[in-house]
PDB file of N, CA, C and O in Angstrom, chain B, residues numbered from 101:
ATOM      1  N   UNK B 101     -64.910 -12.946  35.777  1.00  0.00           N
ATOM      2  CA  UNK B 101     -65.555 -11.587  35.988  1.00  0.00           C
ATOM      3  C   UNK B 101     -65.674 -11.175  37.515  1.00  0.00           C
ATOM      4  O   UNK B 101     -65.921 -12.157  38.215  1.00  0.00           O
ATOM      5  N   UNK B 102     -65.606 -10.426  37.958  1.00  0.00           N
ATOM      6  CA  UNK B 102     -65.920  -9.454  39.054  1.00  0.00           C
ATOM      7  C   UNK B 102     -67.373  -8.708  38.614  1.00  0.00           C
ATOM      8  O   UNK B 102     -67.366  -7.758  37.831  1.00  0.00           O
ATOM      9  N   UNK B 103     -68.366  -9.132  39.083  1.00  0.00           N
ATOM     10  CA  UNK B 103     -69.372  -8.354  39.047  1.00  0.00           C
ATOM     11  C   UNK B 103     -69.744  -7.694  40.863  1.00  0.00           C
ATOM     12  O   UNK B 103     -70.867  -7.655  41.366  1.00  0.00           O
ATOM     13  N   UNK B 104     -68.792  -7.368  41.350  1.00  0.00           N
ATOM     14  CA  UNK B 104     -68.826  -6.119  42.388  1.00  0.00           C
ATOM     15  C   UNK B 104     -69.218  -5.084  42.277  1.00  0.00           C
ATOM     16  O   UNK B 104     -68.414  -4.367  41.682  1.00  0.00           O
ATOM     17  N   UNK B 105     -70.179  -4.559  42.587  1.00  0.00           N
ATOM     18  CA  UNK B 105     -71.015  -3.337  42.459  1.00  0.00           C
ATOM     19  C   UNK B 105     -69.925  -2.387  42.650  1.00  0.00           C
ATOM     20  O   UNK B 105     -68.944  -2.789  43.276  1.00  0.00           O
ATOM     21  N   UNK B 106     -69.940  -1.217  42.222  1.00  0.00           N
ATOM     22  CA  UNK B 106     -68.398   0.172  42.683  1.00  0.00           C
ATOM     23  C   UNK B 106     -69.326   1.260  42.835  1.00  0.00           C
ATOM     24  O   UNK B 106     -70.222   1.550  42.042  1.00  0.00           O
ATOM     25  N   UNK B 107     -68.976   1.981  44.176  1.00  0.00           N
ATOM     26  CA  UNK B 107     -69.734   3.046  44.514  1.00  0.00           C
ATOM     27  C   UNK B 107     -68.682   4.198  44.803  1.00  0.00           C
ATOM     28  O   UNK B 107     -67.696   3.820  45.435  1.00  0.00           O
ATOM     29  N   UNK B 108     -68.725   5.687  44.411  1.00  0.00           N
ATOM     30  CA  UNK B 108     -67.756   6.484  44.637  1.00  0.00           C
ATOM     31  C   UNK B 108     -67.712   6.607  45.561  1.00  0.00           C
ATOM     32  O   UNK B 108     -68.707   6.647  46.284  1.00  0.00           O
ATOM     33  N   UNK B 109     -66.346   6.741  46.009  1.00  0.00           N
ATOM     34  CA  UNK B 109     -65.416   7.133  47.321  1.00  0.00           C
ATOM     35  C   UNK B 109     -65.981   8.794  47.608  1.00  0.00           C
ATOM     36  O   UNK B 109     -66.151   8.995  48.811  1.00  0.00           O
ATOM     37  N   UNK B 110     -66.229   9.748  46.903  1.00  0.00           N
ATOM     38  CA  UNK B 110     -66.136  10.998  47.255  1.00  0.00           C
ATOM     39  C   UNK B 110     -67.819  11.808  47.236  1.00  0.00           C
ATOM     40  O   UNK B 110     -68.266  12.859  47.696  1.00  0.00           O
ATOM     41  N   UNK B 111     -68.472  10.476  46.313  1.00  0.00           N
ATOM     42  CA  UNK B 111     -70.183  11.256  46.506  1.00  0.00           C
ATOM     43  C   UNK B 111     -70.770   9.760  46.980  1.00  0.00           C
ATOM     44  O   UNK B 111     -71.221   9.995  48.101  1.00  0.00           O
ATOM     45  N   UNK B 112     -70.952   8.606  46.750  1.00  0.00           N
ATOM     46  CA  UNK B 112     -71.446   7.692  47.066  1.00  0.00           C
ATOM     47  C   UNK B 112     -72.889   7.437  46.031  1.00  0.00           C
ATOM     48  O   UNK B 112     -73.982   7.055  46.448  1.00  0.00           O
ATOM     49  N   UNK B 113     -72.588   7.720  44.791  1.00  0.00           N
ATOM     50  CA  UNK B 113     -72.868   7.466  43.776  1.00  0.00           C
ATOM     51  C   UNK B 113     -72.757   6.425  42.933  1.00  0.00           C
ATOM     52  O   UNK B 113     -71.616   6.179  42.541  1.00  0.00           O
ATOM     53  N   UNK B 114     -73.757   5.657  42.499  1.00  0.00           N
ATOM     54  CA  UNK B 114     -73.156   3.856  41.731  1.00  0.00           C
ATOM     55  C   UNK B 114     -72.598   4.339  40.472  1.00  0.00           C
ATOM     56  O   UNK B 114     -73.008   5.216  39.712  1.00  0.00           O
ATOM     57  N   UNK B 115     -71.562   3.571  40.412  1.00  0.00           N
ATOM     58  CA  UNK B 115     -70.959   3.686  39.150  1.00  0.00           C
ATOM     59  C   UNK B 115     -71.001   2.927  38.438  1.00  0.00           C
ATOM     60  O   UNK B 115     -71.090   1.786  38.890  1.00  0.00           O
ATOM     61  N   UNK B 116     -70.963   3.105  36.876  1.00  0.00           N
ATOM     62  CA  UNK B 116     -71.113   3.059  36.010  1.00  0.00           C
ATOM     63  C   UNK B 116     -69.984   2.034  35.202  1.00  0.00           C
ATOM     64  O   UNK B 116     -68.992   2.757  35.302  1.00  0.00           O
ATOM     65  N   UNK B 117     -69.518   0.841  34.483  1.00  0.00           N
ATOM     66  CA  UNK B 117     -68.597   0.305  33.783  1.00  0.00           C
ATOM     67  C   UNK B 117     -69.149   0.801  32.347  1.00  0.00           C
ATOM     68  O   UNK B 117     -70.229   0.909  31.767  1.00  0.00           O
ATOM     69  N   UNK B 118     -67.240   1.131  32.019  1.00  0.00           N
ATOM     70  CA  UNK B 118     -67.572   1.918  30.521  1.00  0.00           C
ATOM     71  C   UNK B 118     -65.971   1.689  30.171  1.00  0.00           C
ATOM     72  O   UNK B 118     -65.063   1.234  30.867  1.00  0.00           O
ATOM     73  N   UNK B 119     -65.987   2.142  28.935  1.00  0.00           N
ATOM     74  CA  UNK B 119     -64.464   2.190  27.783  1.00  0.00           C
ATOM     75  C   UNK B 119     -63.613   3.797  28.591  1.00  0.00           C
ATOM     76  O   UNK B 119     -64.049   4.758  27.957  1.00  0.00           O
ATOM     77  N   UNK B 120     -62.828   4.186  29.471  1.00  0.00           N
ATOM     78  CA  UNK B 120     -61.955   4.662  30.004  1.00  0.00           C
ATOM     79  C   UNK B 120     -61.002   5.118  29.223  1.00  0.00           C
ATOM     80  O   UNK B 120     -60.094   4.292  29.138  1.00  0.00           O
ATOM     81  N   UNK B 121     -60.745   6.426  28.393  1.00  0.00           N
ATOM     82  CA  UNK B 121     -59.493   6.685  27.892  1.00  0.00           C
ATOM     83  C   UNK B 121     -58.433   7.046  29.142  1.00  0.00           C
ATOM     84  O   UNK B 121     -58.500   7.658  30.208  1.00  0.00           O
ATOM     85  N   UNK B 122     -57.164   6.127  28.199  1.00  0.00           N
ATOM     86  CA  UNK B 122     -55.965   6.097  28.959  1.00  0.00           C
ATOM     87  C   UNK B 122     -54.787   6.902  27.690  1.00  0.00           C
ATOM     88  O   UNK B 122     -54.654   6.822  26.468  1.00  0.00           O
ATOM     89  N   UNK B 123     -54.052   7.721  28.892  1.00  0.00           N
ATOM     90  CA  UNK B 123     -52.915   7.952  28.099  1.00  0.00           C
ATOM     91  C   UNK B 123     -51.671   7.837  28.586  1.00  0.00           C
ATOM     92  O   UNK B 123     -51.510   8.270  29.727  1.00  0.00           O
ATOM     93  N   UNK B 124     -50.494   7.244  27.883  1.00  0.00           N
ATOM     94  CA  UNK B 124     -49.080   6.717  28.582  1.00  0.00           C
ATOM     95  C   UNK B 124     -47.760   6.944  27.599  1.00  0.00           C
ATOM     96  O   UNK B 124     -47.393   6.040  26.848  1.00  0.00           O
ATOM     97  N   UNK B 125     -47.254   7.892  27.647  1.00  0.00           N
ATOM     98  CA  UNK B 125     -46.452   8.372  27.014  1.00  0.00           C
ATOM     99  C   UNK B 125     -46.741   8.752  25.410  1.00  0.00           C
ATOM    100  O   UNK B 125     -46.028   8.600  24.418  1.00  0.00           O
ATOM    101  N   UNK B 126     -47.662   9.135  25.519  1.00  0.00           N
ATOM    102  CA  UNK B 126     -48.726  10.266  24.492  1.00  0.00           C
ATOM    103  C   UNK B 126     -49.421   8.854  23.326  1.00  0.00           C
ATOM    104  O   UNK B 126     -49.637   9.118  22.143  1.00  0.00           O
ATOM    105  N   UNK B 127     -49.715   7.296  23.950  1.00  0.00           N
ATOM    106  CA  UNK B 127     -50.051   6.822  23.085  1.00  0.00           C
ATOM    107  C   UNK B 127     -51.760   7.042  23.612  1.00  0.00           C
ATOM    108  O   UNK B 127     -51.979   7.314  24.792  1.00  0.00           O
ATOM    109  N   UNK B 128     -52.557   6.937  22.919  1.00  0.00           N
ATOM    110  CA  UNK B 128     -54.121   6.954  23.605  1.00  0.00           C
ATOM    111  C   UNK B 128     -54.668   5.365  23.380  1.00  0.00           C
ATOM    112  O   UNK B 128     -54.752   4.687  22.357  1.00  0.00           O
ATOM    113  N   UNK B 129     -55.036   5.048  24.936  1.00  0.00           N
ATOM    114  CA  UNK B 129     -55.813   3.907  24.655  1.00  0.00           C
ATOM    115  C   UNK B 129     -57.126   4.037  25.484  1.00  0.00           C
ATOM    116  O   UNK B 129     -57.392   5.089  26.066  1.00  0.00           O
ATOM    117  N   UNK B 130     -58.120   2.709  25.535  1.00  0.00           N
ATOM    118  CA  UNK B 130     -59.135   2.800  26.372  1.00  0.00           C
ATOM    119  C   UNK B 130     -58.844   1.266  27.513  1.00  0.00           C
ATOM    120  O   UNK B 130     -58.015   0.375  27.330  1.00  0.00           O
ATOM    121  N   UNK B 131     -59.499   1.353  28.268  1.00  0.00           N
ATOM    122  CA  UNK B 131     -59.674   0.167  29.294  1.00  0.00           C
ATOM    123  C   UNK B 131     -61.013   0.274  29.501  1.00  0.00           C
ATOM    124  O   UNK B 131     -61.812   1.141  29.147  1.00  0.00           O
ATOM    125  N   UNK B 132     -61.178  -0.977  30.280  1.00  0.00           N
ATOM    126  CA  UNK B 132     -62.856  -1.051  31.219  1.00  0.00           C
ATOM    127  C   UNK B 132     -62.519  -0.482  32.274  1.00  0.00           C
ATOM    128  O   UNK B 132     -61.409  -0.815  32.689  1.00  0.00           O
ATOM    129  N   UNK B 133     -63.099   0.299  32.896  1.00  0.00           N
ATOM    130  CA  UNK B 133     -63.650   0.982  34.105  1.00  0.00           C
ATOM    131  C   UNK B 133     -64.522   1.500  34.440  1.00  0.00           C
ATOM    132  O   UNK B 133     -65.551   1.651  33.781  1.00  0.00           O
ATOM    133  N   UNK B 134     -64.252   2.015  35.884  1.00  0.00           N
ATOM    134  CA  UNK B 134     -66.124   2.537  36.500  1.00  0.00           C
ATOM    135  C   UNK B 134     -65.693   3.843  36.814  1.00  0.00           C
ATOM    136  O   UNK B 134     -64.630   4.197  37.325  1.00  0.00           O
ATOM    137  N   UNK B 135     -66.989   4.740  36.313  1.00  0.00           N
ATOM    138  CA  UNK B 135     -67.162   5.885  36.329  1.00  0.00           C
ATOM    139  C   UNK B 135     -68.158   6.552  36.789  1.00  0.00           C
ATOM    140  O   UNK B 135     -69.252   6.211  36.339  1.00  0.00           O
ATOM    141  N   UNK B 136     -68.146   7.311  37.467  1.00  0.00           N
ATOM    142  CA  UNK B 136     -69.020   8.239  38.240  1.00  0.00           C
ATOM    143  C   UNK B 136     -70.219   9.536  37.457  1.00  0.00           C
ATOM    144  O   UNK B 136     -69.966  10.730  37.300  1.00  0.00           O
ATOM    145  N   UNK B 137     -71.283   8.940  37.147  1.00  0.00           N
ATOM    146  CA  UNK B 137     -71.709   9.863  36.474  1.00  0.00           C
ATOM    147  C   UNK B 137     -71.811  11.226  37.126  1.00  0.00           C
ATOM    148  O   UNK B 137     -71.937  12.160  36.334  1.00  0.00           O
ATOM    149  N   UNK B 138     -71.785  11.486  38.255  1.00  0.00           N
ATOM    150  CA  UNK B 138     -71.930  12.705  38.978  1.00  0.00           C
ATOM    151  C   UNK B 138     -70.645  13.270  38.930  1.00  0.00           C
ATOM    152  O   UNK B 138     -70.554  14.074  38.003  1.00  0.00           O
ATOM    153  N   UNK B 139     -69.474  13.123  39.687  1.00  0.00           N
ATOM    154  CA  UNK B 139     -68.240  13.569  39.910  1.00  0.00           C
ATOM    155  C   UNK B 139     -67.162  13.506  38.914  1.00  0.00           C
ATOM    156  O   UNK B 139     -66.027  13.983  38.897  1.00  0.00           O
ATOM    157  N   UNK B 140     -68.005  12.597  37.875  1.00  0.00           N
ATOM    158  CA  UNK B 140     -66.999  12.267  37.005  1.00  0.00           C
ATOM    159  C   UNK B 140     -65.576  11.429  37.356  1.00  0.00           C
ATOM    160  O   UNK B 140     -64.835  11.134  36.418  1.00  0.00           O
ATOM    161  N   UNK B 141     -65.212  11.046  38.774  1.00  0.00           N
ATOM    162  CA  UNK B 141     -64.191   9.995  38.795  1.00  0.00           C
ATOM    163  C   UNK B 141     -64.282   8.635  38.033  1.00  0.00           C
ATOM    164  O   UNK B 141     -65.184   7.905  37.623  1.00  0.00           O
ATOM    165  N   UNK B 142     -62.969   8.645  38.040  1.00  0.00           N
ATOM    166  CA  UNK B 142     -62.676   7.255  37.458  1.00  0.00           C
ATOM    167  C   UNK B 142     -61.854   6.561  38.288  1.00  0.00           C
ATOM    168  O   UNK B 142     -61.048   6.996  39.110  1.00  0.00           O
ATOM    169  N   UNK B 143     -62.278   4.849  37.846  1.00  0.00           N
ATOM    170  CA  UNK B 143     -61.499   3.822  38.571  1.00  0.00           C
ATOM    171  C   UNK B 143     -61.230   2.456  37.787  1.00  0.00           C
ATOM    172  O   UNK B 143     -62.077   1.801  37.180  1.00  0.00           O
ATOM    173  N   UNK B 144     -60.197   2.237  37.894  1.00  0.00           N
ATOM    174  CA  UNK B 144     -59.688   1.041  37.026  1.00  0.00           C
ATOM    175  C   UNK B 144     -59.687   0.032  38.069  1.00  0.00           C
ATOM    176  O   UNK B 144     -59.178   0.387  39.133  1.00  0.00           O
ATOM    177  N   UNK B 145     -60.336  -1.637  37.967  1.00  0.00           N
ATOM    178  CA  UNK B 145     -60.016  -2.623  38.960  1.00  0.00           C
ATOM    179  C   UNK B 145     -58.443  -2.747  38.944  1.00  0.00           C
ATOM    180  O   UNK B 145     -57.606  -2.130  38.284  1.00  0.00           O
ATOM    181  N   UNK B 146     -58.332  -3.611  39.758  1.00  0.00           N
ATOM    182  CA  UNK B 146     -56.882  -4.393  40.316  1.00  0.00           C
ATOM    183  C   UNK B 146     -56.654  -5.095  39.316  1.00  0.00           C
ATOM    184  O   UNK B 146     -55.478  -5.081  38.952  1.00  0.00           O
ATOM    185  N   UNK B 147     -57.440  -5.789  38.656  1.00  0.00           N
ATOM    186  CA  UNK B 147     -56.918  -6.938  37.748  1.00  0.00           C
ATOM    187  C   UNK B 147     -57.207  -5.772  36.152  1.00  0.00           C
ATOM    188  O   UNK B 147     -56.978  -6.286  35.058  1.00  0.00           O
ATOM    189  N   UNK B 148     -57.531  -4.780  36.186  1.00  0.00           N
ATOM    190  CA  UNK B 148     -57.112  -4.357  34.614  1.00  0.00           C
ATOM    191  C   UNK B 148     -55.926  -4.197  34.268  1.00  0.00           C
ATOM    192  O   UNK B 148     -55.307  -4.525  33.256  1.00  0.00           O
ATOM    193  N   UNK B 149     -55.434  -3.242  35.919  1.00  0.00           N
ATOM    194  CA  UNK B 149     -54.407  -2.335  36.149  1.00  0.00           C
ATOM    195  C   UNK B 149     -53.103  -3.413  36.279  1.00  0.00           C
ATOM    196  O   UNK B 149     -51.973  -2.947  36.131  1.00  0.00           O
ATOM    197  N   UNK B 150     -53.295  -5.037  36.590  1.00  0.00           N
ATOM    198  CA  UNK B 150     -52.549  -5.203  36.297  1.00  0.00           C
ATOM    199  C   UNK B 150     -52.196  -6.492  35.071  1.00  0.00           C
ATOM    200  O   UNK B 150     -51.097  -6.961  34.779  1.00  0.00           O
ATOM    201  N   UNK B 151     -53.001  -6.694  34.742  1.00  0.00           N
ATOM    202  CA  UNK B 151     -53.020  -7.653  33.384  1.00  0.00           C
ATOM    203  C   UNK B 151     -53.095  -6.207  31.930  1.00  0.00           C
ATOM    204  O   UNK B 151     -52.385  -6.515  30.974  1.00  0.00           O
ATOM    205  N   UNK B 152     -53.590  -5.284  31.819  1.00  0.00           N
ATOM    206  CA  UNK B 152     -53.409  -4.794  30.851  1.00  0.00           C
ATOM    207  C   UNK B 152     -52.632  -3.232  30.873  1.00  0.00           C
ATOM    208  O   UNK B 152     -51.981  -2.785  29.929  1.00  0.00           O
ATOM    209  N   UNK B 153     -52.845  -2.602  32.047  1.00  0.00           N
ATOM    210  CA  UNK B 153     -52.255  -1.527  32.234  1.00  0.00           C
ATOM    211  C   UNK B 153     -50.762  -1.364  31.880  1.00  0.00           C
ATOM    212  O   UNK B 153     -50.123  -0.757  31.020  1.00  0.00           O
ATOM    213  N   UNK B 154     -50.430  -2.343  33.144  1.00  0.00           N
ATOM    214  CA  UNK B 154     -49.101  -2.824  33.536  1.00  0.00           C
ATOM    215  C   UNK B 154     -48.071  -3.028  31.987  1.00  0.00           C
ATOM    216  O   UNK B 154     -47.030  -2.539  31.547  1.00  0.00           O
ATOM    217  N   UNK B 155     -49.128  -4.085  31.526  1.00  0.00           N
ATOM    218  CA  UNK B 155     -48.204  -4.828  30.750  1.00  0.00           C
ATOM    219  C   UNK B 155     -47.951  -3.721  29.293  1.00  0.00           C
ATOM    220  O   UNK B 155     -47.001  -3.605  28.519  1.00  0.00           O
ATOM    221  N   UNK B 156     -49.588  -2.869  29.403  1.00  0.00           N
ATOM    222  CA  UNK B 156     -48.777  -1.666  28.228  1.00  0.00           C
ATOM    223  C   UNK B 156     -47.426  -0.610  28.265  1.00  0.00           C
ATOM    224  O   UNK B 156     -46.745  -0.083  27.385  1.00  0.00           O
ATOM    225  N   UNK B 157     -47.414  -0.591  29.557  1.00  0.00           N
ATOM    226  CA  UNK B 157     -46.839   0.271  30.277  1.00  0.00           C
ATOM    227  C   UNK B 157     -45.231  -0.672  30.170  1.00  0.00           C
ATOM    228  O   UNK B 157     -44.281   0.090  30.346  1.00  0.00           O
ATOM    229  N   UNK B 158     -44.914  -1.786  29.980  1.00  0.00           N
ATOM    230  CA  UNK B 158     -43.461  -2.274  30.147  1.00  0.00           C
ATOM    231  C   UNK B 158     -43.353  -2.453  28.550  1.00  0.00           C
ATOM    232  O   UNK B 158     -42.245  -2.238  28.059  1.00  0.00           O
ATOM    233  N   UNK B 159     -44.548  -2.877  27.583  1.00  0.00           N
ATOM    234  CA  UNK B 159     -44.103  -2.555  26.272  1.00  0.00           C
ATOM    235  C   UNK B 159     -43.328  -1.193  25.724  1.00  0.00           C
ATOM    236  O   UNK B 159     -42.253  -1.077  25.135  1.00  0.00           O
ATOM    237  N   UNK B 160     -44.254  -0.260  26.130  1.00  0.00           N
ATOM    238  CA  UNK B 160     -43.752   0.888  25.832  1.00  0.00           C
ATOM    239  C   UNK B 160     -42.607   1.472  26.310  1.00  0.00           C
ATOM    240  O   UNK B 160     -41.894   2.150  25.570  1.00  0.00           O
ATOM    241  N   UNK B 161     -42.259   1.216  27.890  1.00  0.00           N
ATOM    242  CA  UNK B 161     -41.021   1.386  28.150  1.00  0.00           C
ATOM    243  C   UNK B 161     -39.817   0.798  27.161  1.00  0.00           C
ATOM    244  O   UNK B 161     -38.926   1.443  26.607  1.00  0.00           O
ATOM    245  N   UNK B 162     -40.074  -0.610  27.118  1.00  0.00           N
ATOM    246  CA  UNK B 162     -39.139  -1.606  26.362  1.00  0.00           C
ATOM    247  C   UNK B 162     -39.066  -1.223  25.192  1.00  0.00           C
ATOM    248  O   UNK B 162     -38.239  -1.883  24.563  1.00  0.00           O
ATOM    249  N   UNK B 163     -39.675  -0.268  24.475  1.00  0.00           N
ATOM    250  CA  UNK B 163     -39.135   0.264  22.841  1.00  0.00           C
ATOM    251  C   UNK B 163     -38.034   1.397  23.224  1.00  0.00           C
ATOM    252  O   UNK B 163     -37.176   1.747  22.415  1.00  0.00           O
ATOM    253  N   UNK B 164     -38.156   2.017  24.731  1.00  0.00           N
ATOM    254  CA  UNK B 164     -37.334   3.425  24.470  1.00  0.00           C
ATOM    255  C   UNK B 164     -35.778   3.048  24.524  1.00  0.00           C
ATOM    256  O   UNK B 164     -34.817   3.794  24.335  1.00  0.00           O
ATOM    257  N   UNK B 165     -35.791   1.867  24.794  1.00  0.00           N
ATOM    258  CA  UNK B 165     -34.515   1.338  25.162  1.00  0.00           C
ATOM    259  C   UNK B 165     -33.701   0.594  24.012  1.00  0.00           C
ATOM    260  O   UNK B 165     -32.594   0.112  24.252  1.00  0.00           O
TER     261      UNK B 165
END
């Protein structure tokens, strides 16, 4: 597990790890990401995007065919 501390690129505030809502093709889900308490910017790690979000995207698009 990556324990690197993230800082917001906009305001340099220390970001916190939390479940962030995602919406894709009308489906609502939650993924662990980083959240800036000051400006509300949200980021996902590359690992989360490649393993979880991309897999759900492929699954959802496959159901359209």
